N, C-alpha and C positions, 0 to 999 in steps of 0.2 A: 367866791360865791357870796352873793349879797345876803344880808341878814334882814329879818323883819324888825319892826320897832322894838320888839321884846328881846332882840338879840339872838333869836333862834335862826338857824340857817333856813333860807327860803328854799322850798322844794320846787321841783319843776311843776309848771302849771298843769292841771289836768288836761286830758285830751279835749280839744275843741269840740263843741257839739256838732253834730252832723250838718245842721243847717249852715253854720258858719264855715265849715270846711267846704261845702258846696259853693257857697257864695264866693269864697276866696278863689276856688278853682275857676269859677265862671269869670270873675273879674280879672284874674291874672291872665286869662286868655282873651280878654276884650269881648266877651259875649254878653248880649243883653238878655234880660228876663224874657222878653218876647221871643227871642230866638230859641231859648231853652224850652219854653212852654210849647211852641210849635213843634219842635223836634221830638220832644218827649211825649207829645199827645196829651198834654195837660189842658185843662179847660180854663184855668184862671191865673192870670199874672199876679193878682193880689194875693192869692193863696201862697204862691211860691215866694213872693217877697216877704210875707209874714213868716213863712216857714224858715227862710234863710236867717231871719232875725230872731228866731226862737219863740215866736208868738203862736205858731201852729206846729203840731207834731208832724214828723216825717217818718213814715214806716220804712223798713228796710227795702222793700220792693220799690217804693217811690224814690228813695235815695239812689238806688241802683239805676233806675230808669233815667233819672236826672244826670247822674254821672256819665252814663253811656251816651246820652244826648249831647253832652258837652264834648265828649271824646269824638263823636261823629262830626260835629261842627268843626272842631279843630282839624280832623283828618281831611275833611273836604277843602278847607282853606289851604292846607299844606300841599294838596294834590293839584291845586290850580296854578 
C-alpha cells in the first residue's frame, strides 16, 4: 500500500461522482454524447457534457435514464 507524504497509509479513493462514472461507461463503449442525448430523450448535449464533468448536478432519475440509454445502445450494437 502506498503512503501519503505524511507517511500515512493511503486509503482507497472515494467513489467516483455519478457524472464521471457515466462518462466512463459511455466512453468505454465508444458512445458519443449525441447518441446518449438522443436515446435518453434529453434536450441538450452541453448539459450532459457539463454534468459528466461535474459542473451540473445529475439527479438519480436522470442518471438512471442515461445509464439505460447507454445499455440500449450497446444492446442494439451487439444484436446487429
